[in-house]
Structure formats: structure tokens, C-alpha cells
N, C-alpha and C positions, 0 to 999 in steps of 0.2 A: 596515713594508713589506712584508716576508714573512707580517705577523698579516694587514695586510688581506687579502691574497693570500690563505689559508687561508679565512676567512672568507667571501669570494667563492667561492672553491672550494664550500666547504659550500652555502650557498647556495643557486648552482645546484643542489648534486643533492638538494635540497629541493625546490626548483622543480620536476626532473624525477619525482622521488617522487610528491606533489602530484600531480601529472597524469597519471602513470599511475594509481594507486590510484583517482583519478575516473574514470577510462575502466575502467576494472575494473568499478566500481560501476555506471558508466553501462549497461553492456553487461549487466550482469544484469536491467533492468527492459529492456533491447532484448528479450533472449532470452524473457523472459515474456509480452512480448508477442504474438512470433512463436508462440511453444510456443501459446497459446490462440485466436491467427487462422488457426492450421491446424488444431486442432481445430474450429474454427467452421464452417470447411470441408472437415472432412474428406471426407465424401460426394461432393465436388465433384472432388476430385485424388486421382490414382492411387497415390500413396505414403500406405503407411499411416501411422498421426498417432504410430503407438511409434517408428517409425523417424524420425522429422522430430525427435519430442523425444528422444529421444536425442542426435541427430548436434547440438542445441543445447545437452542438459546437456554433451558433450564439448566443445566450443566455451569455454561457460563454465567446465567445469574446467580449459580451460588458459588462458585468460586468468588463472584467478583464481591458479593454479600460476607464470604471470607477474610477478604483483604479488604473491605470496608475501614475497620477498627483501625488498622496500621497507618490508613490515609488522614484519620481523626488525631492520633497519635503527632503523624507528623510534620502534615500541610494543612492540620485546622484554617487557619487565617487563606490560603490559595482556596480550599473549598469554600468557603463563604464567599469570596469574590467570586466565585468560579457560579455560584447560585444565584449572587444577587446580579451578576451579568446575564444569565440562563431568564432569571424572572423579569430583570425589566425587558428584557427581549418578548418575552410572552406578552407582557403589558402594553409597549408596543406595539408590538401584532395587531390584539386584542384592539388597541382603540383608533389607529391609523391604518389599518391596512388591513378593515375587515374582510376583504374582496380577496385577499389570498391565504386567508385560513384554512381551509382546505386542504392546502398542500404543507402549510407553516407546520400544522398540528401532527399530517401524516410522517413530516421527515422529521420531527421531535421524538413523535412514539418511535417511527423504525429502525433511525440512527442514533439520535444525540444519548439514546441511552446506552449508547455504546462510545460514541466519541467523548462523553462529558466522563463519565467513571474511569475510563482506561486514559485520556489526556490527563488525569489527576494524579493516579496511578503512577503512569510513566514520570511525571514531574516529582512524587514523593520519594523516589531513590534518590540514594546519596551513592553507590556504586555500582555502578554501570558493568562489571566484570560480572555479576552474576547474570544479568540480562544477559549479553552474551551468549553468556554459557546454556542458559536456557535454552533461547534462539537455537543453540547445536544442536541441541537436545533434539526439538521441535522439528528441526531442517530434518535430520535423519530421521524420525520418526516418517515425514511425508514425503522422505527418498522411497522408502519402504514399499508405499502402498503407487510411487510415480515408476518404481522397479516392476509392479506387479501389472500395471497398464501397459507398458511398453514390452513385456515378454508377453502379454497375449497378443497385443498387435503383432508383433517384428516375429518370436520364437514359436509360438504357440497358435499362432494365426486363426485367433477364436474368431468363426463365422455367427457363435451365438450370441456375444454380447453386442449391444445396439447403442454403439455409443452415440451421443449428444455433442453436437458444436456448444461449448460454452466459451464465455467470454468470463466469468466470473473464475470459471476453474483456473483457466490461464493465469488471470492478475491474481489467485492465491499459490499459484505454483510459482510465484515472482518470491515469495518467501524466502525458500530452502533454497533457490536459483541465486539470489542475491547473498544471501548467509554463506554459504560453501563457496562463493567467489571472492568474497572478503575472506575468507579465510586462504584462500592462495595466493592473494596479494602479502596477508599476514605472513604465511607460513605456509611456504608451497609446496604440496605433497599432491601426485599427479591423483588419488583419490577423489579428493576437492575439485580436481578441476574436471575429471570426466563425470562425476555426479551436477553439477552444474553444465554440464555438457546434453548429460540425456534426459533433465529436466528441463531444458530450452529447448530440447528433440520433440519433447512431448507437450509443449508451451503451442510448439511451430506445428504439429499435426493436429490437435484435439482445440487448440484457442485461439486467439486475437493476434494481431502485427500489433497493439498497443502495449501488451507487454510484454512483446521482443525491443521494442525502443526503451521502452523502463530500466530493459538490461542493459542497451547500447549505452544509455546515459548513467549507469552505476559504474558499468568498466572505464568508462570518458574520465569519470572523476577519481575511480581509482590511476589510471595513468597520472594523470598532473598531478594527484598525490606523489607515485612513484617517483624513489630518487636513484633508485641504482637501471645502469645503464645496461647491464646487462640482462635485468628483468625486461625493459621497455624493448631492449634489439629481441627479445625472446619471444614475448607479446605482438609485436611488430611482423613477426617474421611469420608466427602464429596465422595472425588475420587473413596476413596477405595470404599465405598457403589456402585458405581456407576459401577467401574470394575468386583467386583461380580456379578452384576446383566445382566451386558452389553448386554451378546448374550440374552440372553430372549428378551432386552427390543429391540434390534437389528431386532430380529428375529418376535416380534410385529409389528415391523415399516415397516419394508419390505413386510410384509401379508398385510398390511394396504395399503399403494402402488401401491403394484401387484393388486389388487384388482382393479385399475383405471386407468393400463396400465403405469404406471412408474416401473424402475426399475434400481436401484440405482446401480451406479457402483459401489462407495464408499464403501457402505452398505454391498455388495457382498465381496468386498473385505477385511472387517471388518471379518465377518461371515467365507471365503474361510484362515484365518490367511496368507494371502499375500498382506497386506496393507504397507508395507515395503521393501519386494522383488519381486512385481512387479513391474518396473521400463518403461513400456507401450513404450517401444522402444526405450528408453535412452541411454539402455547399448552400441547400436548400434554408437551414438552419442558420449559417451564418447570414444568407441575406436577410430574412425576415429579421434577425435582433439587430445586425446593425442598423436596418432600416427602422427600426424603434428608437433607437439608443439617439437616429439623427433628428428624429421628430423630438426627442427631449432627453437631453444630453449633461444635462447638471443635477434634475430629481433625484431626491433618495427616495425609491419605491419600498424600500423594505426586503430585510431578507428571503429568499429564493423567489422571487415579485416573476423571474423571466419565466418558473414553470408558470404562470397567468397564461405566457404567450404561446407555448405548447398546447396548450392542456394538460399540465404532469410532467411534460418532454422537459430538457435541460439544453442550450445553448449547446453543449459538448467543446467549450472553450470558457477555460478559469480565465482567462482575462476579459473575455466581451460578458460572460458573468457578471463579473464584479463591474465591470463598469455599466451596465443598464441596471445592476440590482443597485447600487451605492450611487451613484451620479460621477459625472468627472470629476466634483469636486471633493468627496469623500475619496473615490479610488485614485488619485492622484498619489499622494500620501501614502496610503497602505498597498499601494505596489511599487513603491518607494521601499518601504519598510521590508517588503517580501522579495526582494532585488537586494538589497542588502543585507537579510540574513541567507538567502542562498548562495551568497558571495563566500561568507563566512564558512558557511558548510561546507562548501566545497574547496576550500583555501586554506582551512585549518589543520593545523599539524593533527595526523591519526592518534586517537588515544581511543578508548574501550566507548564517552558515549560520542562522539565525533563517529564513530565509524556506525553507531546506532542511526544517528542522523544521518548518514548517508543515505544507509539502508531506507530510510522511511521516508529520505525526499526522492528516493530515484523512486519509489513503489506509489509515489503520490503526484507529482507536479510531472510527469513527463503525461501518465496518462490523465491526468485530468486536461492537459491543452488540447489532448483528441476525443476524451470519454468523460463520462461522470460527472459529477457533482462538487463541489468543494465544501456543501453544507451537507453533505452524508456522507464525508472520505474521512475516516476516523484516522489515514495514515496523517494526511493532511495536518492535521489537530494537534496531532502527537508529533509530526516534526517543528512543528510552528513552536509549539509549547517548549517543546527540549530544546531548541535554538535559543528562542529567547530566553529561556532559562540559564545557557551555556554562556549567553552573553553577559548577563546579568552578572554572572558571577566572576567572569573576566575583569568586569570593568569594577565590581567590588574590590579584586586581587592587585 
């Protein structure tokens, strides 16, 4: 009897820890959303964006400290391994790549304080149904603020709000869009689909095409996993109808937002048929980094070494970044592992943990092919850790 009681107590503690860690990870996405939301509207609010950003960072830090005890209890060994890995990276950079110290330590300071703990938090969760539920709650909060913006633009037609183009905001909107799209395929309800469409519309109006690519990739993954012919037929019909009337729809949206002084770069690219061919200066970055790779293709140059090539910028392509930083000898096995894990993520049976994998994968990989750096992408590291964990667990079974 005492053994059963002890087992019940341990199980209750695990549930509490899983809920706590799920809450902490969800707060990250809420904080990211609000950081970019208020930046986009920075010209219309009196409080400086830096102040708002620092307040949000403090809140995330406090919530993270609150959750760290659960990580100690559940994943102390993994935490030690992660810490040793980070220490080795720092020592390696300090000894052999001192010329890259400025950008390396900047990334450690600005991003790994989030990447490192959040990856540990998501790894320490056992029951991912709690995380999915918290994701949905956060998505609803974000939806309310997105609807407010859409109301200001299309209904109230508010000229007083000075909207600022924000790539960051469009990527922050990915989270609620993909969460609602996930629910659409899991348990179809019209308000899930409508929420996804409205957030996608806001992304198109105020954000970048890279975010739309992420949504398209997630949609493709869900179609691959979908086994219902009726659902496939319905989605195909819907997308086909949208494509047929896309030009008229885009012209109507463009006219509406132009009346209040908003010019959407993404919509203009769609209407000019150069959405895929206009690289926004990336062709120069690609040419430079490819030339540098050809000069010295095999040498390991260190973490985020490509930042030195562009004085703080990056190649805007994860493959080119990895080849330059790691050299071909290290890149080839790393690339094969990433391809294998991507395959497992896309073609595995749906489950709570796989749904989260697919969301993280779709927010990370497509965007890293056209923008961003993997060394500062917490979506990438969280997906990678979760994919490895699930594969290891399957091998043990």
C-alpha cells in the first residue's frame, strides 16, 4: 500500500512539473509576440520600445527561474551535459577563434540565455498534452491582439496608427497561425480555420513572405499526414479556389490598406509575380559566402564564423552557414542527421509530441533557408532536441 501511495505522489509531482514547464515554454512565445507587436506599433505608443522589451525579458527570466527547479528534478544529467557543451564551445572559441569573439559572445548573451534554458525545459517534459493545451491558450491571447489590428485596419480604418513593417512580427504570428492550423486538421472547426486565415492575412499585410513560406510548409506536412480523402479533397478545393481568385483578393486588400497609408511589400511582390525571384539583396550574400567556401571548403572555422564575413550579418541560408562554419568534413554528417530527423518529423504518426515537433520544425527550417541564423534560433534548437529525444525514446522501446 505504501508503495502505491509513493508512486501516486511521484506521479502527481511529475504532472505538476510538466504543467509548470509547459507554462514556461508557452510564456516564451507570448513574450516574443508582444515584443514584436509593440515594436511594430512603436510610433503610436508613448512608452519606448526598449523599455517594453526589457520588461518582457524580465518577466520571461523570472518565469524561467521559477521553472528551473523542475529541470533539476527531472533532467539534471541532461542539464549537466548541456552546460558542459556550452563551456566547451566557449573555451574552444576563446582558444582557437579569438577573432570571432565579438559576435560569438554577443550571440551567447542575446540568444543562448533563451535557447539554452528553453531547450532544457521542453526536453524535461514527459506529457506533451499539457504543452499543446498551453500553446492553444497562448494562441487565443495572440489572436485577440491580431483581431484588434485587423479591426483597426479594415473596419475602423484608423489613420492615426503608424504601422511599421516588421519581419519579426510576422514570424511571431507564425505561432498562433500554426497552432490553429494544427487544430484544424486534428478536429476541424470553422473558427480554427478562420483564425488561421485572419492571422495569415495580417502576416501578409504587415510582415514578410518568409513567414508565409513557413505556413505553406506546415500545411504541406499536415497534408502528407492526412489520411482522410474527404479532408484532402476539401483542402484541395479550398486552395484551388483561393488560387483562382487570388489576384482579385490581393488587389482588394492592397486597395483597402493603401487608403490608410499601408503598402504591403509582400502583396506587391505577389501582384508583380516576383515573390520567389526577388531576393532582396540575398544574392550578394550568397555569392560572397560561396566564394569564401570555395577558397577553404574543409576547415572548421567555429560557431557563427560567417558573421565575420559580413561584419555582423549572416548568409541568410542555414546550409551555406553550416558549410562555412563547420567545413565540409563536419557538415556532411551533421546535414545527414538533420535530414534524417526532418524525415522522421514529417512522416511519423501524429501525436502530441509530433504535433509540437512539426510546429517547431515549420517555424524554424523554412525561415532559416531564407533568413535568420541557426545559432540564434530557439525554434531550431527546440525542434532538434525534441526530435532527438523522441527518436531515442522510440529506439529504447
